[in-house]
C-alpha positions in Angstrom: -5.4 7.8 -13.6 -4.8 4.2 -12.6 -2.4 4.5 -9.7 -1.3 0.8 -9.9 -0.5 0.9 -13.6 1.2 4.3 -13.3 3.4 2.9 -10.5 4.4 -0.1 -12.5 5.3 2.2 -15.4 7.5 4.3 -13.0 9.2 1.2 -11.8 9.8 0.0 -15.3 11.5 3.4 -16.1 13.6 3.2 -13.0 14.8 -0.4 -13.7 15.4 0.2 -17.4 18.7 -1.4 -18.6 19.4 -2.7 -15.0 18.5 -6.4 -15.8 16.8 -6.6 -12.4 13.3 -6.7 -13.9 14.0 -10.2 -15.3 15.1 -11.6 -11.9 12.7 -13.9 -10.1 10.0 -12.8 -7.7 8.3 -15.3 -5.5 4.7 -14.7 -4.3 3.4 -16.7 -1.4 1.3 -16.5 1.8 2.7 -16.3 5.3 0.0 -17.6 7.7 2.2 -16.6 10.7 2.5 -12.9 9.9 0.6 -10.7 12.3 -1.4 -8.3 10.0 -1.2 -4.5 10.3 -4.0 -3.3 12.6 -5.7 -1.6 9.6 -5.6 -4.6 7.3 -7.5 -7.9 7.1 -6.9 -11.0 4.9 -4.0 -13.1 4.0 -0.5 -11.6 4.1 0.8 -12.1 0.6 4.6 -12.1 0.6 6.7 -11.0 -2.3 10.4 -12.0 -2.1 13.0 -10.5 -4.3 16.8 -10.3 -3.8 16.6 -11.3 -0.1 14.0 -8.6 0.5 10.4 -9.2 1.5 7.4 -7.0 1.0 3.7 -7.6 1.7 0.3 -6.9 0.4 -2.7 -8.0 2.6 -5.6 -9.4 0.6 -8.5 -11.8 0.7 -7.5 -13.0 -2.8 -3.7 -13.8 -2.7 -1.6 -15.3 -5.5 1.1 -17.9 -5.0 3.5 -18.0 -8.0 7.0 -17.5 -9.2 7.2 -14.6 -11.6 9.3 -11.7 -12.7 8.9 -7.9 -12.2 8.9 -7.5 -16.0 5.7 -9.6 -16.3 3.8 -6.6 -15.0 5.1 -4.3 -17.7 2.3 -3.5 -20.2 -0.1 -6.0 -18.5 -3.7 -4.8 -18.1 -3.8 -5.4 -14.3 -7.5 -5.5 -14.6 -8.6 -7.7 -11.6 -8.3 -7.0 -7.9 -6.2 -10.2 -7.6 -3.5 -9.2 -10.1 -3.5 -5.6 -8.8 -2.8 -6.8 -5.3 0.0 -9.0 -6.6 1.4 -6.1 -8.6 1.3 -4.0 -5.5 3.2 -6.6 -3.5 5.9 -6.7 -6.2 6.1 -2.9 -6.3 6.5 -3.0 -2.6 9.4 -5.4 -2.5 11.1 -3.8 -5.5 10.8 -0.4 -3.9 12.4 -1.8 -0.8 15.2 -3.6 -2.6 16.2 -0.4 -4.4 15.8 1.7 -1.2 12.9 3.8 -2.3 10.8 2.5 0.6 11.8 1.5 4.1 8.7 0.0 5.8 7.8 -3.2 3.9 6.3 -5.4 6.7 3.8 -5.0 9.5 4.9 -4.1 13.0 4.6 -6.5 15.9 1.1 -6.8 17.4 2.5 -5.1 20.6 2.8 -1.9 18.6 -0.9 -1.8 17.5 -2.2 0.3 20.4 0.6 2.9 20.1 0.0 3.1 16.3 -3.7 3.7 16.8 -3.2 6.3 19.5 -0.6 8.1 17.3 -3.0 8.1 14.3 -5.9 9.2 16.3 -3.9 12.1 17.7 -3.1 13.3 14.2 -6.7 13.1 13.0 -8.5 14.6 16.0 -10.9 17.2 14.9 -10.4 16.4 11.3 -12.9 15.5 8.6 -11.6 12.2 7.1 -12.6 10.5 3.8 -11.6 6.9 3.5 -10.8 5.2 0.2 -11.8 1.6 0.4 -11.8 -0.1 3.8 -9.4 0.6 6.6 -10.1 -1.7 9.5 -10.2 -0.8 13.2 -10.7 2.9 12.5 -13.9 2.7 14.4 -11.9 2.3 17.6 -10.2 5.7 17.1 -11.9 8.7 18.6 -11.9 12.4 17.8 -12.2 12.3 14.0 -15.3 12.7 11.9 -15.8 10.5 8.9 -17.2 12.2 5.7 -18.5 10.6 2.5 -17.5 13.7 0.6 -13.8 13.9 -0.4 -14.2 17.6 -1.2 -15.1 18.2 2.5 -12.2 16.2 3.9 -9.2 17.6 5.7 -7.5 14.2 5.3 -8.0 11.4 2.7 -6.9 8.0 4.1 -6.0 5.2 1.7 -5.3 1.6 2.8 -4.2 -1.3 0.7 -7.7 -2.4 -0.3 -8.5 1.2 -1.3 -5.3 1.7 -3.2 -6.0 -1.1 -5.7 -9.5 0.2 -6.4 -9.8 1.7 -9.9 -11.1 5.0 -8.4 -8.1 5.5 -6.1 -5.9 7.1 -8.8 -8.6 9.6 -9.8 -9.1 10.7 -6.2 -5.3 11.1 -5.7 -5.0 13.1 -8.9 -7.9 15.3 -8.1 -7.1 16.1 -4.5 -3.3 15.7 -4.2 -2.7 19.5 -4.2 -5.7 20.4 -2.2 -6.0 17.9 0.7 -3.6 15.9 2.8 -3.5 12.3 1.4 -2.2 9.6 3.8 -1.5 6.1 2.7 -1.9 3.6 5.6 0.0 0.4 6.4 2.8 -1.6 4.8 0.6 -2.7 1.8 0.7 0.9 0.4 4.5 1.5 1.0 5.9 1.1 -2.6 3.1 2.8 -4.5 3.1 5.7 -1.9 6.9 6.3 -2.3 6.9 6.0 -6.1 4.2 8.6 -6.3 5.6 10.9 -3.5 2.5 10.3 -1.3 2.7 10.6 2.5 2.9 7.1 4.1 1.8 6.2 7.6 3.4 3.1 9.1 5.5 4.3 12.0 6.2 1.0 13.7 6.4 -1.2 10.5 9.5 -3.2 9.8 11.9 -3.3 6.8 
C-alpha cells in the first residue's frame, strides 16, 4: 500500500462534487518558521482557503497549484510526495479533519520531548525514516525489527517513504503506530492513525 497515494484518493472521494478541489493551493517556504523538534529541513507551507499546513523537507516545492492536480498523479518522487503531503495537511485542516497543522513554539520543545519520553519509557521502538532529536530522549529502546516493537514511530520523512504504507498495513492491528509532528497530521487523520503533536498549532 502506498500511504500517500491512498490518502490522496481518500481526499478525492471526500471532496467529490464540492468544487473545492479546483481551488488554488499555494506552496512556498517560510524561513522564519521554527521547525518541530523532530523535523529538519525547510518548512514548506501549503495555503488553502486562509488555512496553512506544513511539510518539512530538504526538497521543497514553490508553486501555485490545485488539489485536483494530485488526483491520479504517480507521486513517484520524494519531492512531489512531500508536496502532496503538505496539500493533504492543509486540506484536512480546512475541512476540519485535522487540528494540528503547524509546529509549536520552540519554548514547547522540552515539554514535548519529556511527554513523548514518558510515553515510550521501557518500550521497544521501531522508527520509520528519520525522526530527529530522539537520541536525547531516555528510557526507550530502539529496535531495527518492527515485529519486535511495542511502538512504531513515523515522522514526516518516514511517511513519504514507499515502504511506510506496507509497514502501516502489516502492523496497524498488532502494534501501536504513532505519527509524529505536524508534517504527518493530514495523512494520519485520513487513515485513522494516532497522531502526536500535543503542542502544535492550528
